Biopython code that builds the backbone (N, CA, C, O; Angstrom):
import numpy as np
from Bio.PDB.StructureBuilder import StructureBuilder

atoms = [
    (1, "UNK", "N", (3.301, 19.426, 3.381)),
    (1, "UNK", "CA", (3.314, 18.309, 2.457)),
    (1, "UNK", "C", (2.479, 17.140, 2.985)),
    (1, "UNK", "O", (1.710, 16.535, 2.239)),
    (2, "UNK", "N", (2.634, 16.825, 4.281)),
    (2, "UNK", "CA", (1.868, 15.725, 4.851)),
    (2, "UNK", "C", (0.374, 16.045, 4.846)),
    (2, "UNK", "O", (-0.450, 15.158, 4.623)),
    (3, "UNK", "N", (0.025, 17.298, 5.087)),
    (3, "UNK", "CA", (-1.384, 17.693, 5.090)),
    (3, "UNK", "C", (-2.013, 17.418, 3.725)),
    (3, "UNK", "O", (-3.152, 16.959, 3.645)),
    (4, "UNK", "N", (-1.279, 17.696, 2.663)),
    (4, "UNK", "CA", (-1.772, 17.422, 1.314)),
    (4, "UNK", "C", (-1.963, 15.925, 1.113)),
    (4, "UNK", "O", (-2.967, 15.501, 0.541)),
    (5, "UNK", "N", (-1.018, 15.129, 1.573)),
    (5, "UNK", "CA", (-1.125, 13.670, 1.444)),
    (5, "UNK", "C", (-2.357, 13.155, 2.178)),
    (5, "UNK", "O", (-3.084, 12.314, 1.649)),
    (6, "UNK", "N", (-2.600, 13.644, 3.379)),
    (6, "UNK", "CA", (-3.761, 13.188, 4.157)),
    (6, "UNK", "C", (-5.067, 13.609, 3.494)),
    (6, "UNK", "O", (-6.042, 12.860, 3.523)),
    (7, "UNK", "N", (-5.098, 14.793, 2.902)),
    (7, "UNK", "CA", (-6.299, 15.222, 2.170)),
    (7, "UNK", "C", (-6.551, 14.316, 0.967)),
    (7, "UNK", "O", (-7.698, 13.986, 0.665)),
    (8, "UNK", "N", (-5.491, 13.917, 0.289)),
    (8, "UNK", "CA", (-5.636, 13.015, -0.858)),
    (8, "UNK", "C", (-6.132, 11.640, -0.407)),
    (8, "UNK", "O", (-6.942, 11.015, -1.092)),
    (9, "UNK", "N", (-5.652, 11.175, 0.731)),
    (9, "UNK", "CA", (-6.124, 9.896, 1.266)),
    (9, "UNK", "C", (-7.609, 9.987, 1.591)),
    (9, "UNK", "O", (-8.359, 9.048, 1.322)),
    (10, "UNK", "N", (-8.044, 11.106, 2.167)),
    (10, "UNK", "CA", (-9.465, 11.306, 2.461)),
    (10, "UNK", "C", (-10.319, 11.193, 1.202)),
    (10, "UNK", "O", (-11.441, 10.690, 1.251)),
    (11, "UNK", "N", (-9.793, 11.654, 0.089)),
    (11, "UNK", "CA", (-10.525, 11.630, -1.184)),
    (11, "UNK", "C", (-10.459, 10.284, -1.893)),
    (11, "UNK", "O", (-11.180, 10.059, -2.865)),
    (12, "UNK", "N", (-9.604, 9.391, -1.417)),
    (12, "UNK", "CA", (-9.352, 8.114, -2.090)),
    (12, "UNK", "C", (-10.197, 6.989, -1.522)),
    (12, "UNK", "O", (-10.706, 7.066, -0.403)),
    (13, "UNK", "N", (-10.333, 5.945, -2.322)),
    (13, "UNK", "CA", (-11.034, 4.740, -1.883)),
    (13, "UNK", "C", (-10.087, 3.718, -1.288)),
    (13, "UNK", "O", (-10.517, 2.834, -0.547)),
    (14, "UNK", "N", (-8.803, 3.827, -1.600)),
    (14, "UNK", "CA", (-7.815, 2.823, -1.220)),
    (14, "UNK", "C", (-6.430, 3.487, -1.148)),
    (14, "UNK", "O", (-6.174, 4.478, -1.832)),
    (15, "UNK", "N", (-5.555, 2.935, -0.324)),
    (15, "UNK", "CA", (-4.159, 3.395, -0.295)),
    (15, "UNK", "C", (-3.280, 2.235, -0.749)),
    (15, "UNK", "O", (-3.340, 1.140, -0.188)),
    (16, "UNK", "N", (-2.478, 2.483, -1.751)),
    (16, "UNK", "CA", (-1.521, 1.485, -2.221)),
    (16, "UNK", "C", (-0.136, 1.942, -1.784)),
    (16, "UNK", "O", (0.351, 2.983, -2.226)),
    (17, "UNK", "N", (0.492, 1.161, -0.918)),
    (17, "UNK", "CA", (1.808, 1.510, -0.380)),
    (17, "UNK", "C", (2.853, 0.570, -0.965)),
    (17, "UNK", "O", (2.901, -0.611, -0.620)),
    (18, "UNK", "N", (3.684, 1.097, -1.847)),
    (18, "UNK", "CA", (4.800, 0.329, -2.403)),
    (18, "UNK", "C", (5.986, 0.593, -1.483)),
    (18, "UNK", "O", (6.509, 1.707, -1.433)),
    (19, "UNK", "N", (6.400, -0.432, -0.762)),
    (19, "UNK", "CA", (7.371, -0.245, 0.316)),
    (19, "UNK", "C", (8.705, -0.950, 0.083)),
    (19, "UNK", "O", (9.432, -1.233, 1.035)),
    (20, "UNK", "N", (9.025, -1.231, -1.164)),
    (20, "UNK", "CA", (10.305, -1.887, -1.443)),
    (20, "UNK", "C", (11.473, -1.033, -0.971)),
    (20, "UNK", "O", (12.473, -1.559, -0.483)),
    (21, "UNK", "N", (11.350, 0.272, -1.113)),
    (21, "UNK", "CA", (12.381, 1.207, -0.677)),
    (21, "UNK", "C", (11.808, 2.004, 0.492)),
    (21, "UNK", "O", (10.712, 2.557, 0.397)),
    (22, "UNK", "N", (12.544, 2.058, 1.580)),
    (22, "UNK", "CA", (12.077, 2.777, 2.768)),
    (22, "UNK", "C", (11.829, 4.247, 2.434)),
    (22, "UNK", "O", (12.610, 4.878, 1.722)),
    (23, "UNK", "N", (10.726, 4.776, 2.963)),
    (23, "UNK", "CA", (10.378, 6.176, 2.748)),
    (23, "UNK", "C", (9.727, 6.723, 4.013)),
    (23, "UNK", "O", (8.861, 6.082, 4.608)),
    (24, "UNK", "N", (10.142, 7.877, 4.402)),
    (24, "UNK", "CA", (9.585, 8.517, 5.594)),
    (24, "UNK", "C", (8.140, 8.906, 5.322)),
    (24, "UNK", "O", (7.840, 9.510, 4.292)),
    (25, "UNK", "N", (7.259, 8.568, 6.228)),
    (25, "UNK", "CA", (5.865, 8.990, 6.123)),
    (25, "UNK", "C", (4.914, 7.938, 5.602)),
    (25, "UNK", "O", (3.706, 8.066, 5.799)),
    (26, "UNK", "N", (5.408, 6.906, 4.945)),
    (26, "UNK", "CA", (4.512, 5.900, 4.370)),
    (26, "UNK", "C", (3.740, 5.174, 5.475)),
    (26, "UNK", "O", (2.546, 4.913, 5.327)),
    (27, "UNK", "N", (4.408, 4.851, 6.567)),
    (27, "UNK", "CA", (3.729, 4.193, 7.680)),
    (27, "UNK", "C", (2.638, 5.071, 8.269)),
    (27, "UNK", "O", (1.559, 4.583, 8.607)),
    (28, "UNK", "N", (2.910, 6.351, 8.394)),
    (28, "UNK", "CA", (1.912, 7.287, 8.904)),
    (28, "UNK", "C", (0.720, 7.368, 7.953)),
    (28, "UNK", "O", (-0.431, 7.339, 8.388)),
    (29, "UNK", "N", (0.997, 7.468, 6.668)),
    (29, "UNK", "CA", (-0.077, 7.530, 5.680)),
    (29, "UNK", "C", (-0.915, 6.254, 5.689)),
    (29, "UNK", "O", (-2.142, 6.317, 5.623)),
    (30, "UNK", "N", (-0.264, 5.110, 5.769)),
    (30, "UNK", "CA", (-0.987, 3.835, 5.808)),
    (30, "UNK", "C", (-1.827, 3.729, 7.078)),
    (30, "UNK", "O", (-2.969, 3.271, 7.033)),
    (31, "UNK", "N", (-1.266, 4.151, 8.207)),
    (31, "UNK", "CA", (-2.020, 4.131, 9.458)),
    (31, "UNK", "C", (-3.218, 5.051, 9.409)),
    (31, "UNK", "O", (-4.291, 4.700, 9.902)),
    (32, "UNK", "N", (-3.051, 6.226, 8.821)),
    (32, "UNK", "CA", (-4.151, 7.176, 8.672)),
    (32, "UNK", "C", (-5.261, 6.569, 7.811)),
    (32, "UNK", "O", (-6.441, 6.655, 8.153)),
    (33, "UNK", "N", (-4.871, 5.957, 6.696)),
    (33, "UNK", "CA", (-5.859, 5.334, 5.814)),
    (33, "UNK", "C", (-6.607, 4.218, 6.543)),
    (33, "UNK", "O", (-7.833, 4.144, 6.473)),
    (34, "UNK", "N", (-5.881, 3.360, 7.235)),
    (34, "UNK", "CA", (-6.518, 2.250, 7.962)),
    (34, "UNK", "C", (-7.449, 2.772, 9.047)),
    (34, "UNK", "O", (-8.539, 2.233, 9.242)),
    (35, "UNK", "N", (-7.029, 3.820, 9.756)),
    (35, "UNK", "CA", (-7.871, 4.398, 10.816)),
    (35, "UNK", "C", (-9.146, 5.001, 10.246)),
    (35, "UNK", "O", (-10.141, 5.154, 10.955)),
    (36, "UNK", "N", (-9.111, 5.340, 8.968)),
    (36, "UNK", "CA", (-10.286, 5.902, 8.301)),
    (36, "UNK", "C", (-10.994, 4.864, 7.432)),
    (36, "UNK", "O", (-11.706, 5.203, 6.487)),
    (37, "UNK", "N", (-10.783, 3.592, 7.773)),
    (37, "UNK", "CA", (-11.457, 2.462, 7.122)),
    (37, "UNK", "C", (-11.214, 2.370, 5.621)),
    (37, "UNK", "O", (-12.088, 1.948, 4.864)),
    (38, "UNK", "N", (-10.024, 2.768, 5.202)),
    (38, "UNK", "CA", (-9.633, 2.632, 3.795)),
    (38, "UNK", "C", (-8.785, 1.371, 3.670)),
    (38, "UNK", "O", (-7.906, 1.147, 4.502)),
    (39, "UNK", "N", (-9.022, 0.547, 2.665)),
    (39, "UNK", "CA", (-8.143, -0.594, 2.452)),
    (39, "UNK", "C", (-6.717, -0.131, 2.182)),
    (39, "UNK", "O", (-6.497, 0.866, 1.495)),
    (40, "UNK", "N", (-5.759, -0.860, 2.724)),
    (40, "UNK", "CA", (-4.341, -0.566, 2.505)),
    (40, "UNK", "C", (-3.721, -1.772, 1.816)),
    (40, "UNK", "O", (-3.741, -2.883, 2.347)),
    (41, "UNK", "N", (-3.176, -1.545, 0.641)),
    (41, "UNK", "CA", (-2.474, -2.602, -0.078)),
    (41, "UNK", "C", (-0.986, -2.406, 0.125)),
    (41, "UNK", "O", (-0.451, -1.319, -0.097)),
    (42, "UNK", "N", (-0.332, -3.459, 0.545)),
    (42, "UNK", "CA", (1.112, -3.487, 0.814)),
    (42, "UNK", "C", (1.764, -4.170, -0.372)),
    (42, "UNK", "O", (1.537, -5.358, -0.603)),
    (43, "UNK", "N", (2.566, -3.441, -1.125)),
    (43, "UNK", "CA", (3.290, -3.990, -2.267)),
    (43, "UNK", "C", (4.774, -3.959, -1.971)),
    (43, "UNK", "O", (5.308, -2.934, -1.547)),
    (44, "UNK", "N", (5.450, -5.092, -2.194)),
    (44, "UNK", "CA", (6.895, -5.130, -1.956)),
    (44, "UNK", "C", (7.560, -6.134, -2.869)),
    (44, "UNK", "O", (7.083, -7.256, -3.038)),
    (45, "UNK", "N", (8.663, -5.720, -3.452)),
    (45, "UNK", "CA", (9.494, -6.625, -4.229)),
    (45, "UNK", "C", (10.042, -7.677, -3.276)),
    (45, "UNK", "O", (10.521, -7.346, -2.192)),
    (46, "UNK", "N", (9.974, -8.932, -3.671)),
    (46, "UNK", "CA", (10.409, -10.047, -2.818)),
    (46, "UNK", "C", (11.872, -9.948, -2.393)),
    (46, "UNK", "O", (12.272, -10.554, -1.398)),
    (47, "UNK", "N", (12.654, -9.203, -3.126)),
    (47, "UNK", "CA", (14.086, -9.138, -2.872)),
    (47, "UNK", "C", (14.497, -7.995, -1.944)),
    (47, "UNK", "O", (15.688, -7.786, -1.714)),
    (48, "UNK", "N", (13.526, -7.255, -1.409)),
    (48, "UNK", "CA", (13.810, -6.128, -0.521)),
    (48, "UNK", "C", (13.346, -6.432, 0.898)),
    (48, "UNK", "O", (12.490, -7.292, 1.108)),
    (49, "UNK", "N", (13.908, -5.731, 1.859)),
    (49, "UNK", "CA", (13.564, -5.928, 3.266)),
    (49, "UNK", "C", (12.125, -5.464, 3.529)),
    (49, "UNK", "O", (11.676, -4.471, 2.957)),
    (50, "UNK", "N", (11.415, -6.178, 4.387)),
    (50, "UNK", "CA", (10.018, -5.830, 4.649)),
    (50, "UNK", "C", (9.853, -4.604, 5.547)),
    (50, "UNK", "O", (10.746, -4.247, 6.316)),
    (51, "UNK", "N", (8.702, -3.981, 5.426)),
    (51, "UNK", "CA", (8.268, -2.926, 6.336)),
    (51, "UNK", "C", (7.197, -3.551, 7.221)),
    (51, "UNK", "O", (6.053, -3.709, 6.795)),
    (52, "UNK", "N", (7.556, -3.901, 8.428)),
    (52, "UNK", "CA", (6.603, -4.599, 9.293)),
    (52, "UNK", "C", (5.465, -3.702, 9.748)),
    (52, "UNK", "O", (4.364, -4.192, 9.996)),
    (53, "UNK", "N", (5.702, -2.407, 9.864)),
    (53, "UNK", "CA", (4.643, -1.495, 10.282)),
    (53, "UNK", "C", (3.497, -1.504, 9.286)),
    (53, "UNK", "O", (2.343, -1.708, 9.663)),
    (54, "UNK", "N", (3.807, -1.287, 8.030)),
    (54, "UNK", "CA", (2.769, -1.232, 7.005)),
    (54, "UNK", "C", (2.169, -2.617, 6.779)),
    (54, "UNK", "O", (0.958, -2.741, 6.598)),
    (55, "UNK", "N", (2.982, -3.638, 6.786)),
    (55, "UNK", "CA", (2.473, -4.993, 6.585)),
    (55, "UNK", "C", (1.445, -5.368, 7.650)),
    (55, "UNK", "O", (0.460, -6.049, 7.364)),
    (56, "UNK", "N", (1.685, -4.918, 8.875)),
    (56, "UNK", "CA", (0.787, -5.265, 9.974)),
    (56, "UNK", "C", (-0.604, -4.682, 9.863)),
    (56, "UNK", "O", (-1.545, -5.237, 10.430)),
    (57, "UNK", "N", (-0.763, -3.575, 9.147)),
    (57, "UNK", "CA", (-2.092, -2.964, 9.030)),
    (57, "UNK", "C", (-2.702, -3.145, 7.643)),
    (57, "UNK", "O", (-3.820, -2.694, 7.391)),
    (58, "UNK", "N", (-1.978, -3.795, 6.754)),
    (58, "UNK", "CA", (-2.452, -3.945, 5.378)),
    (58, "UNK", "C", (-3.625, -4.914, 5.281)),
    (58, "UNK", "O", (-3.681, -5.929, 5.976)),
    (59, "UNK", "N", (-4.555, -4.570, 4.403)),
    (59, "UNK", "CA", (-5.678, -5.467, 4.131)),
    (59, "UNK", "C", (-5.318, -6.466, 3.041)),
    (59, "UNK", "O", (-5.913, -7.540, 2.957)),
    (60, "UNK", "N", (-4.355, -6.119, 2.216)),
    (60, "UNK", "CA", (-3.836, -7.014, 1.168)),
    (60, "UNK", "C", (-2.319, -6.881, 1.132)),
    (60, "UNK", "O", (-1.774, -5.799, 1.348)),
    (61, "UNK", "N", (-1.645, -7.994, 0.857)),
    (61, "UNK", "CA", (-0.189, -7.988, 0.724)),
    (61, "UNK", "C", (0.185, -8.643, -0.595)),
    (61, "UNK", "O", (-0.227, -9.765, -0.891)),
    (62, "UNK", "N", (0.966, -7.927, -1.373)),
    (62, "UNK", "CA", (1.397, -8.438, -2.676)),
    (62, "UNK", "C", (2.919, -8.418, -2.710)),
    (62, "UNK", "O", (3.543, -7.369, -2.552)),
    (63, "UNK", "N", (3.498, -9.577, -2.914)),
    (63, "UNK", "CA", (4.948, -9.721, -3.032)),
    (63, "UNK", "C", (5.245, -10.106, -4.475)),
    (63, "UNK", "O", (4.714, -11.095, -4.981)),
    (64, "UNK", "N", (6.080, -9.336, -5.127)),
    (64, "UNK", "CA", (6.309, -9.557, -6.551)),
    (64, "UNK", "C", (7.795, -9.655, -6.875)),
    (64, "UNK", "O", (8.641, -9.189, -6.112)),
    (65, "UNK", "N", (8.100, -10.272, -8.025)),
    (65, "UNK", "CA", (9.481, -10.444, -8.483)),
    (65, "UNK", "C", (9.928, -9.308, -9.384)),
    (65, "UNK", "O", (11.063, -8.840, -9.295)),
    (66, "UNK", "N", (9.017, -8.863, -10.262)),
    (66, "UNK", "CA", (9.344, -7.822, -11.234)),
    (66, "UNK", "C", (8.044, -7.122, -11.632)),
    (66, "UNK", "O", (6.968, -7.469, -11.145)),
    (67, "UNK", "N", (8.152, -6.138, -12.517)),
    (67, "UNK", "CA", (6.975, -5.356, -12.890)),
    (67, "UNK", "C", (5.877, -6.206, -13.520)),
    (67, "UNK", "O", (4.695, -5.980, -13.262)),
    (68, "UNK", "N", (6.253, -7.168, -14.334)),
    (68, "UNK", "CA", (5.247, -8.018, -14.973)),
    (68, "UNK", "C", (4.515, -8.863, -13.935)),
    (68, "UNK", "O", (3.295, -9.014, -14.003)),
    (69, "UNK", "N", (5.250, -9.410, -12.985)),
    (69, "UNK", "CA", (4.639, -10.192, -11.907)),
    (69, "UNK", "C", (3.674, -9.319, -11.101)),
    (69, "UNK", "O", (2.577, -9.760, -10.760)),
    (70, "UNK", "N", (4.078, -8.087, -10.797)),
    (70, "UNK", "CA", (3.202, -7.165, -10.069)),
    (70, "UNK", "C", (1.937, -6.884, -10.870)),
    (70, "UNK", "O", (0.834, -6.938, -10.326)),
    (71, "UNK", "N", (2.086, -6.590, -12.132)),
    (71, "UNK", "CA", (0.939, -6.322, -12.992)),
    (71, "UNK", "C", (-0.018, -7.506, -13.027)),
    (71, "UNK", "O", (-1.231, -7.331, -12.919)),
    (72, "UNK", "N", (0.523, -8.704, -13.176)),
    (72, "UNK", "CA", (-0.304, -9.913, -13.215)),
    (72, "UNK", "C", (-1.075, -10.088, -11.910)),
    (72, "UNK", "O", (-2.247, -10.467, -11.929)),
    (73, "UNK", "N", (-0.438, -9.820, -10.795)),
    (73, "UNK", "CA", (-1.106, -9.992, -9.507)),
    (73, "UNK", "C", (-2.171, -8.923, -9.274)),
    (73, "UNK", "O", (-3.238, -9.216, -8.734)),
    (74, "UNK", "N", (-1.889, -7.701, -9.675)),
    (74, "UNK", "CA", (-2.869, -6.626, -9.475)),
    (74, "UNK", "C", (-4.157, -6.871, -10.239)),
    (74, "UNK", "O", (-5.233, -6.489, -9.780)),
    (75, "UNK", "N", (-4.059, -7.494, -11.384)),
    (75, "UNK", "CA", (-5.262, -7.809, -12.180)),
    (75, "UNK", "C", (-6.228, -8.655, -11.337)),
    (75, "UNK", "O", (-7.444, -8.513, -11.465)),
    (76, "UNK", "N", (-5.699, -9.522, -10.488)),
    (76, "UNK", "CA", (-6.552, -10.366, -9.655)),
    (76, "UNK", "C", (-7.142, -9.620, -8.448)),
    (76, "UNK", "O", (-8.213, -9.986, -7.964)),
    (77, "UNK", "N", (-6.467, -8.601, -7.970)),
    (77, "UNK", "CA", (-6.939, -7.867, -6.788)),
    (77, "UNK", "C", (-7.950, -6.789, -7.125)),
    (77, "UNK", "O", (-8.894, -6.573, -6.364)),
    (78, "UNK", "N", (-7.777, -6.118, -8.232)),
    (78, "UNK", "CA", (-8.601, -4.950, -8.548)),
    (78, "UNK", "C", (-10.101, -5.256, -8.552)),
    (78, "UNK", "O", (-10.864, -4.476, -7.981)),
    (79, "UNK", "N", (-10.563, -6.351, -9.165)),
    (79, "UNK", "CA", (-12.019, -6.606, -9.165)),
    (79, "UNK", "C", (-12.619, -6.729, -7.754)),
    (79, "UNK", "O", (-13.806, -6.458, -7.573)),
    (80, "UNK", "N", (-11.836, -7.126, -6.771)),
    (80, "UNK", "CA", (-12.352, -7.259, -5.406)),
    (80, "UNK", "C", (-12.721, -5.909, -4.802)),
    (80, "UNK", "O", (-13.500, -5.851, -3.852)),
    (81, "UNK", "N", (-12.170, -4.822, -5.341)),
    (81, "UNK", "CA", (-12.375, -3.491, -4.771)),
    (81, "UNK", "C", (-13.093, -2.547, -5.719)),
    (81, "UNK", "O", (-13.226, -1.361, -5.416)),
    (82, "UNK", "N", (-13.548, -3.030, -6.830)),
    (82, "UNK", "CA", (-14.194, -2.170, -7.818)),
    (82, "UNK", "C", (-15.666, -2.066, -7.535)),
    (82, "UNK", "O", (-16.387, -1.381, -8.260)),
]
sb = StructureBuilder()
sb.init_structure("model")
sb.init_model(0)
sb.init_chain("A")
sb.init_seg("    ")
for serial, (resi, resn, name, xyz) in enumerate(atoms, 1):
    if name == "N":
        sb.init_residue(resn, " ", resi, " ")
    sb.init_atom(name, np.array(xyz, "f"), 0.0, 1.0, " ", f" {name:<3s}", serial, name[0])
structure = sb.get_structure()
């Protein structure tokens, strides 16, 4: 399963890590992307505990209140990477 994830990261231009809920492997995937010079976006709901590992290597950090707030913020980030 991890091998498939790493292959997908290789094919991608960016890694978006939504870390509001802890998940095994996200830190590894983010580290792999960063080591391969891929931008890593750290997304987290303001009301959840932070993931310091992913935050430390992220090129962008987005803290949001709800889905609409996240959507509004992403509109501002996307043109920077297009």
